[in-house]
VODREN-975328 format. One record per residue (C-alpha): residue number from 1; residue in three letters; x, y, z. Coordinates in pm, 1 decimal, always signed. Each point is the difference from the previous one (the first is absolute). Layout:
BEGIN
   pos   code          X          Y          Z
   NUM    ALA          X          Y          Z
...
This chain:
BEGIN
   pos   code          X          Y          Z
     1    UNK       +0.3       -0.3       -0.2
     2    UNK     +123.1     +348.0      -83.5
     3    UNK      +38.5     +306.7     +213.3
     4    UNK     -287.9     +244.2      +26.4
     5    UNK      +16.6     +349.6     -146.6
     6    UNK     -228.4     +299.6      -41.1
     7    UNK     -109.9      +55.6     -356.7
     8    UNK     -297.5      +61.9     -226.4
     9    UNK     -159.7     -327.8      -99.2
    10    UNK     -237.2      -83.6     -286.9
    11    UNK     -297.8     -168.8     +161.5
    12    UNK     -200.2     -269.3     -176.3
    13    UNK     -289.3     +158.8     -185.3
    14    UNK      +95.0     +355.7      +95.2
    15    UNK     +235.7     +290.1      -41.3
    16    UNK     +333.2      +45.2     +165.9
    17    UNK      -37.2      +83.5     +367.4
    18    UNK     +240.6     +100.8     +273.1
    19    UNK      +31.1     -327.2     +191.0
    20    UNK     +108.3     +187.7     +313.1
    21    UNK     -350.5     +150.0      +20.9
    22    UNK     -201.7     -313.2      -67.4
    23    UNK     -255.6      -94.9     +261.6
    24    UNK      +93.6     -301.4     +212.2
    25    UNK     -192.2     -303.1     -131.5
    26    UNK     -254.3     -184.0     +212.8
    27    UNK     +142.3     -337.3     +115.1
    28    UNK     -184.6     -302.9     -131.7
    29    UNK      -81.6     -328.9     +171.1
    30    UNK     +289.1     -250.3      -23.4
    31    UNK     -215.8     -313.2      +14.2
    32    UNK      -11.1     -253.8     -283.6
    33    UNK     -286.3     -240.3      -51.4
    34    UNK     +165.6     -339.7      +56.1
    35    UNK     -249.4     -164.0     -233.6
    36    UNK      +16.4     +234.5     -298.5
    37    UNK     +344.3     +146.9      +56.0
    38    UNK     -138.8     +349.1      -63.2
    39    UNK      +83.1     +290.6     +226.4
    40    UNK     -252.8     +216.3     +177.8
    41    UNK      -44.5     +347.2     -152.1
    42    UNK     -166.1     +169.1     +298.8
    43    UNK     +163.8     +263.5     +218.7
    44    UNK     +171.9     -120.2     +314.6
    45    UNK     -185.6      +68.6     +323.7
    46    UNK     +182.2     +273.1     +194.7
    47    UNK     +342.4     -116.3     +119.6
    48    UNK      -82.4     -359.8      -90.7
    49    UNK     +155.3     -162.2     -305.9
    50    UNK     -342.0     -137.4      -94.8
    51    UNK     -347.1     +122.6      -82.0
    52    UNK     -291.4      -58.5     +240.4
    53    UNK      -96.9     -318.4     -184.3
    54    UNK     +347.1     -157.8      +22.3
    55    UNK     +105.4      +68.1     +357.8
    56    UNK      +59.6     -373.2      +44.3
    57    UNK     +203.8      -39.8     -320.5
    58    UNK     +177.1     -338.4      +13.1
    59    UNK     +377.5       +9.3      +28.0
    60    UNK     +216.6     -177.5     -258.6
    61    UNK     +169.8     -323.0     +114.5
    62    UNK     +360.0       +1.6     +120.6
    63    UNK     +245.8     -290.4       -7.7
    64    UNK     +265.8     +108.7     +251.2
    65    UNK     +266.4      +97.9     -256.0
    66    UNK     -106.5     +364.1      -18.5
    67    UNK     +287.7     +234.2     +101.2
    68    UNK      -32.2     +205.8     +315.5
    69    UNK      -23.6     +372.6      -66.5
    70    UNK     +344.8     +124.0      +90.9
    71    UNK      +42.1     +368.9      -93.9
    72    UNK     +330.2      +22.4     +188.3
    73    UNK     +160.3     -238.4     -250.0
    74    UNK      -80.1     +238.0     -288.5
    75    UNK      -17.9     +341.8     +164.5
    76    UNK     +278.6      +14.6     +261.7
    77    UNK     +302.4       +2.8     -232.7
    78    UNK      -27.9     +282.5     -258.2
    79    UNK     +219.8     -196.4     -242.0
    80    UNK     -256.9     -282.9       +1.5
    81    UNK     -295.0     +236.9      -30.8
    82    UNK     +151.1     +192.1     -289.4
    83    UNK     +122.5     -299.0     -200.7
    84    UNK     -295.8     -237.7      +32.3
    85    UNK     -345.3      +32.9     -149.3
    86    UNK     -339.4     -172.1       -8.0
    87    UNK     +134.7     -298.3     -197.8
    88    UNK     +274.0      -60.8     +258.4
    89    UNK     -263.6      +26.6     +269.6
    90    UNK     -232.9     -236.4     -184.1
    91    UNK     +272.4     -269.4      -13.9
    92    UNK     +124.0      +89.9     +351.7
    93    UNK     +346.3      +35.9     -150.7
    94    UNK     +265.7     +246.1     +121.0
    95    UNK     +301.1       +4.7     -230.2
    96    UNK     +316.6      +70.9     +203.4
    97    UNK     +182.8     +114.5     -310.8
    98    UNK     -267.6     +263.0      -66.5
    99    UNK      +24.4     +121.3     +358.7
   100    UNK     +376.9      +36.3      -18.5
   101    UNK      -10.7     +173.4     -337.1
   102    UNK     -264.5     +243.1     +124.9
   103    UNK     +220.0      +89.6     +294.4
   104    UNK     +291.3      +63.9     -237.8
   105    UNK     -227.4     +231.6     -197.0
   106    UNK      -73.8     +196.3     +316.8
   107    UNK     -365.8     -109.8      -23.4
   108    UNK      -29.1     +189.5     -330.6
   109    UNK     -127.1     -154.6     -323.0
   110    UNK      -80.6     -336.0     +159.7
   111    UNK     -312.5      -52.3     -213.5
   112    UNK     +215.1     -172.9     -263.9
   113    UNK      +60.9     -277.1     +257.0
   114    UNK     -367.1      -95.0      +26.2
   115    UNK     -102.8     -356.3      -88.0
   116    UNK     -225.1      -14.3     -306.7
   117    UNK     -199.7     -276.7     -170.9
   118    UNK     +228.2     -168.8     -249.9
   119    UNK     +318.8     +128.9     +158.6
   120    UNK     +119.2     -343.3     +107.3
   121    UNK       +3.1     -160.4     -345.3
   122    UNK     +148.0     +259.6     -231.4
   123    UNK     -326.0     +186.5      -61.7
   124    UNK      +96.5     +298.7     +216.6
   125    UNK      -80.2     +246.7     -279.3
   126    UNK     -323.9     -164.5     -108.5
   127    UNK     -212.8     +257.5     +177.6
   128    UNK     +172.0     +300.2     -156.1
   129    UNK     -256.2      -30.5     -279.4
   130    UNK     -324.2     +166.1     +109.0
   131    UNK     -224.0     -256.1     -173.6
   132    UNK     +148.5     -278.3     +216.3
   133    UNK     -102.9     +156.1     +331.4
   134    UNK     -326.7     -192.9       +2.3
   135    UNK     -128.0     -284.5     +217.0
   136    UNK      +56.6     -296.8     -239.6
   137    UNK     +364.1      +98.0      -68.3
   138    UNK      +72.5      +79.9     +364.4
   139    UNK     -148.1     -333.4     +107.3
   140    UNK     +206.5     -192.0     -253.6
   141    UNK     +322.3     +167.7     +111.7
   142    UNK      -83.7      -52.4     +368.4
   143    UNK      -72.6     -369.6      -44.5
   144    UNK     +330.4      -40.8     -185.5
   145    UNK     +177.9     +164.4     +294.1
   146    UNK     -175.4     -199.9     +272.2
   147    UNK      -32.7     -376.8      -69.6
   148    UNK     -286.5     -151.2     +194.1
   149    UNK     -209.6     +317.1       -4.6
   150    UNK     -361.2      -78.3      -93.3
   151    UNK     -322.3     +194.9      -55.3
   152    UNK     -275.1      -12.1     +258.8
   153    UNK     -303.8     +198.5     +121.3
   154    UNK      -84.7     +196.6     +312.9
   155    UNK     -187.8     -280.6     +175.2
   156    UNK     +222.6     -290.1     -110.1
   157    UNK     +259.7     -129.2     +244.9
   158    UNK     +354.6       -6.0     -133.6
   159    UNK     +190.2     -331.4      +15.3
   160    UNK     +238.1      -62.3     +290.6
   161    UNK     +329.5     +179.5      -46.2
   162    UNK     -159.0     +297.5     -177.7
   163    UNK     -209.8     +301.1      +92.2
   164    UNK     -216.2     +251.3     -181.8
   165    UNK     +113.0     +310.8     -184.4
   166    UNK     -166.7     +220.0     -259.8
   167    UNK     +101.2     +217.4     -294.3
   168    UNK     -164.6     +320.8     -128.7
   169    UNK      +76.9     +215.1     -303.2
   170    UNK      -17.7     +362.2     -113.6
   171    UNK      -12.7     -114.6     -361.4
   172    UNK     +302.4      +88.4     -217.9
   173    UNK     +148.0     +203.9     +283.9
   174    UNK      +60.0     -186.6     +326.7
   175    UNK      -77.0     -310.4     +205.4
   176    UNK      -11.6      -92.4     +367.3
   177    UNK       -2.0     -302.4     +231.2
   178    UNK     -165.0      -61.3     +337.2
   179    UNK      +41.6     -282.5     +254.4
   180    UNK     -240.6     -177.6     +235.6
   181    UNK     +136.4       +1.3     +356.6
   182    UNK      -41.8     -267.4     +267.5
   183    UNK     -314.0     +167.8     +141.4
   184    UNK     -175.0       -3.9     -338.6
   185    UNK      +40.8     +371.0      -68.2
   186    UNK     +227.4     +138.7     -273.3
   187    UNK     +314.4     +215.6      -18.4
   188    UNK     +223.4     +146.2     -270.3
   189    UNK     +301.7     +218.0      -69.7
   190    UNK      -30.5     +261.9     -273.1
   191    UNK     +329.5      +67.5     -171.7
   192    UNK     +261.8     +137.5     +238.7
   193    UNK     -264.5      +94.1     +256.8
   194    UNK      -52.8     -188.0     +326.0
   195    UNK     -202.9     -319.8      +38.7
   196    UNK     -357.5      +68.4     +106.0
   197    UNK     -339.8     -162.1      +58.8
   198    UNK     -245.6     +247.7     -147.8
   199    UNK     -150.2      +78.7     -341.4
   200    UNK      -24.8     +322.3     -201.7
   201    UNK     -259.4     +130.2     +245.9
   202    UNK     +208.8      -82.9     +305.5
   203    UNK     -223.7     -293.1      +97.6
   204    UNK      +97.6     -358.0      +91.0
   205    UNK       +3.8     -245.1     -292.2
   206    UNK     -232.3     -296.8      +39.4
   207    UNK      -19.0      -76.5     -372.9
   208    UNK     +247.1     +172.2     -237.1
   209    UNK     -231.5      -51.0     -293.7
   210    UNK     -263.8     +215.8     +169.7
   211    UNK     +223.2     +234.5     +201.3
   212    UNK      +66.8     +355.9     -126.5
   213    UNK     +284.8      +13.7     -255.8
   214    UNK      -56.2     +341.5     -156.6
   215    UNK     +248.5     +254.7     +135.4
   216    UNK     -114.3     +290.1     -219.4
   217    UNK     -187.6     +169.8     +282.0
   218    UNK     +332.4      +28.8     +189.2
   219    UNK     +155.6     +186.8     -293.4
   220    UNK     +172.4     -308.1     -140.3
   221    UNK      -28.7     -111.1     -360.9
   222    UNK      -31.4     -368.2      +97.3
   223    UNK     -323.1     -196.5      -32.5
   224    UNK      +33.7     -378.8      +15.3
   225    UNK     -339.4      -64.6     -151.2
   226    UNK      +86.8     -339.5     -151.7
   227    UNK       -0.7     -301.0     +232.1
   228    UNK     +225.4     -270.3     -147.1
   229    UNK      -73.1     -277.6     +246.5
   230    UNK      +75.8     -191.8     +318.5
   231    UNK     +299.5     -232.7      +16.1
   232    UNK     +149.1     -259.4     +233.8
   233    UNK     +361.3     +104.8      +60.3
   234    UNK     +258.8     -251.4     +130.5
   235    UNK      +89.5      +60.4     +367.1
   236    UNK     +182.6     -318.1     +103.8
   237    UNK     +323.7     +104.5     -171.6
   238    UNK     +173.0     +323.1      -99.0
   239    UNK     -127.2     +151.7     -321.9
   240    UNK     +286.7     +182.2     -172.2
   241    UNK      -84.7     +281.6     -241.5
   242    UNK     +204.7     +189.3     -256.9
   243    UNK      +45.6     +374.2      -21.6
   244    UNK     -200.4     +168.0     -272.9
   245    UNK      +62.0     +270.5     -251.2
   246    UNK     -347.1     +154.5      +15.5
   247    UNK      -82.4     +263.2     +260.0
   248    UNK     -174.3     +321.8      -97.0
   249    UNK      +31.0     +312.5     +210.5
   250    UNK     -316.4     +208.3      +57.0
   251    UNK     +128.1     +253.0     -253.8
   252    UNK      +52.9     -275.2     -261.1
   253    UNK     -351.3     -133.7      +64.6
   254    UNK     -137.7     +350.6      -48.5
   255    UNK     +174.4      +34.1     -336.4
   256    UNK     -122.8     -346.7     -102.0
   257    UNK     -362.5      +83.2      +81.0
   258    UNK      +33.0     +332.2     -186.8
   259    UNK     +129.8     -182.8     -309.1
   260    UNK     -277.3     -256.3      +18.3
   261    UNK     -264.7     +270.5      +37.2
   262    UNK     +143.0     +190.0     -296.9
   263    UNK       -3.8     -323.6     -201.7
   264    UNK     -365.6      -58.0      +91.5
   265    UNK      -87.8     +361.1      -93.5
   266    UNK     +160.1      -40.6     -344.3
   267    UNK     -182.5     -329.9      -51.1
   268    UNK     -334.2     +164.9      +83.9
   269    UNK      +80.4     +281.2     -244.7
   270    UNK      +85.2     -247.8     -276.9
   271    UNK     -329.8     -181.8      +50.7
   272    UNK     -189.4     +328.1       -9.4
   273    UNK     +170.3      +99.4     -326.9
   274    UNK      -74.8     -338.5     -153.4
   275    UNK     -370.4      +31.0      +87.7
   276    UNK       -8.3     +356.8     -136.4
   277    UNK     +149.5     -108.2     -335.1
   278    UNK     -237.0     -296.6      -23.1
   279    UNK     -305.0     +223.4      +52.6
   280    UNK      +96.3     +247.1     -270.9
């Protein structure tokens, strides 16, 4: 997950708005119907994570291999915090070489040390292409990196030796990973920020598919509106990841979105001209 930054963002179906002035969204219920697999779309009830109808929302099953939430491990040493991202956190992998190199850099420019999907098997630059930053490609690269990783669902129990994680996507721009902890709730580490247990609205995460993932109201350009899936991640042995070549700064993301918006504007203009010529 990338760092947050203040900028003007093009909202779906509307004009560009100053994301720093957007109204804070209303939190939605985080309960999924175990039978249909569909999430509730009602507003959460007060400080609860659920609507009035789902106050007794069933918890997902655990298998005892879920990692304990340990923010000290990721947040205490600045060299660890600055050089490890959501993918490191997802695999529970701290690379000692990355830590040492970040220290040598004086904690500057450590984003290049992040683990990235595909980095372990020579595909470290695969995500430099915008069109590849989508769920199917990310999933393929991740499964190549992590043998034994399998797809699952929110209410399925992972096999012994694994525990549940999830991946989300800001299509063509960024991606992010979250982890289920040993109490059934979820945590994550966005870029070089500290590990945390709350969503984009500052609320605990019961179900990452239904938790808030749009950071626009905070003034950030990030909106992880694509949910890629739940996965069973190996926990009975160390999962080693490779460093990646892809890591956009907030300024680079801003330029990317501006280029994509200009491309869409030109495409709309071409279609309009084609219709005008056809009607002559």
